[in-house]
C-alpha positions as a Markdown table, in Angstrom:
| # | Residue | x | y | z |
|---|---|---|---|---|
| 1 | Unk | 45.0 | 166.1 | -98.6 |
| 2 | Unk | 44.4 | 163.0 | -96.6 |
| 3 | Unk | 45.1 | 163.5 | -93.0 |
| 4 | Unk | 46.7 | 160.4 | -91.0 |
| 5 | Unk | 47.1 | 159.4 | -87.5 |
| 6 | Unk | 44.0 | 162.7 | -86.6 |
| 7 | Unk | 41.4 | 162.2 | -84.4 |
| 8 | Unk | 38.1 | 163.2 | -84.9 |
| 9 | Unk | 35.3 | 163.0 | -82.7 |
| 10 | Unk | 32.2 | 162.9 | -84.1 |
| 11 | Unk | 28.0 | 163.2 | -82.5 |
| 12 | Unk | 25.1 | 164.1 | -83.2 |
| 13 | Unk | 25.8 | 167.3 | -81.9 |
| 14 | Unk | 28.8 | 167.9 | -84.1 |
| 15 | Unk | 32.9 | 167.0 | -84.9 |
| 16 | Unk | 35.5 | 168.1 | -82.6 |
| 17 | Unk | 39.0 | 168.4 | -84.8 |
| 18 | Unk | 42.0 | 167.0 | -83.8 |
| 19 | Unk | 43.9 | 169.8 | -81.6 |
| 20 | Unk | 46.8 | 169.1 | -84.5 |
| 21 | Unk | 44.7 | 170.1 | -86.8 |
| 22 | Unk | 45.6 | 173.8 | -88.4 |
| 23 | Unk | 42.3 | 175.0 | -90.0 |
| 24 | Unk | 44.6 | 178.1 | -91.2 |
| 25 | Unk | 46.1 | 175.9 | -93.9 |
| 26 | Unk | 42.6 | 175.4 | -94.8 |
| 27 | Unk | 41.7 | 179.5 | -95.0 |
| 28 | Unk | 38.7 | 178.2 | -92.1 |
| 29 | Unk | 38.1 | 181.0 | -89.6 |
| 30 | Unk | 35.7 | 181.5 | -86.6 |
| 31 | Unk | 31.7 | 181.5 | -88.0 |
| 32 | Unk | 32.7 | 180.1 | -91.4 |
| 33 | Unk | 29.3 | 177.9 | -92.4 |
| 34 | Unk | 29.2 | 173.9 | -93.5 |
| 35 | Unk | 26.6 | 172.1 | -94.9 |
| 36 | Unk | 26.2 | 168.4 | -96.1 |
| 37 | Unk | 25.8 | 167.4 | -99.3 |
| 38 | Unk | 26.0 | 164.0 | -101.1 |
| 39 | Unk | 28.0 | 163.8 | -104.2 |
| 40 | Unk | 27.9 | 160.8 | -106.2 |
| 41 | Unk | 27.5 | 158.9 | -102.8 |
| 42 | Unk | 29.8 | 160.7 | -100.5 |
| 43 | Unk | 29.3 | 162.5 | -98.1 |
| 44 | Unk | 30.7 | 166.0 | -98.1 |
| 45 | Unk | 31.0 | 168.8 | -95.7 |
| 46 | Unk | 31.0 | 171.7 | -97.8 |
| 47 | Unk | 31.9 | 175.2 | -97.0 |
| 48 | Unk | 29.2 | 177.7 | -97.2 |
| 49 | Unk | 30.7 | 181.2 | -99.2 |
| 50 | Unk | 29.8 | 183.4 | -97.0 |
| 51 | Unk | 27.7 | 185.4 | -99.5 |
| 52 | Unk | 25.3 | 182.5 | -99.7 |
| 53 | Unk | 25.1 | 182.8 | -96.1 |
| 54 | Unk | 24.3 | 186.1 | -95.6 |
| 55 | Unk | 21.7 | 185.5 | -98.9 |
| 56 | Unk | 19.8 | 183.0 | -97.4 |
| 57 | Unk | 19.8 | 184.4 | -93.6 |
| 58 | Unk | 21.6 | 181.7 | -92.1 |
| 59 | Unk | 22.6 | 183.0 | -88.2 |
| 60 | Unk | 26.6 | 182.5 | -88.1 |
| 61 | Unk | 27.7 | 181.8 | -84.7 |
| 62 | Unk | 24.7 | 180.7 | -82.6 |
| 63 | Unk | 24.7 | 177.7 | -80.0 |
| 64 | Unk | 21.9 | 175.4 | -79.9 |
| 65 | Unk | 20.4 | 175.7 | -76.6 |
């Protein structure tokens, strides 16, 4: 799905999504983790399965100082 006329604020610390973007439609919720992967030369933020996140010991909702 393409989102047109959305504003995304990208910085080294993260991405601020547009106020009108509804992540509920995608099944995203607080605490979800994503990883940056390269697929056929394109960068993709790929959602990490909760089981994978648990198995690898990823910390959820931890903010850097």
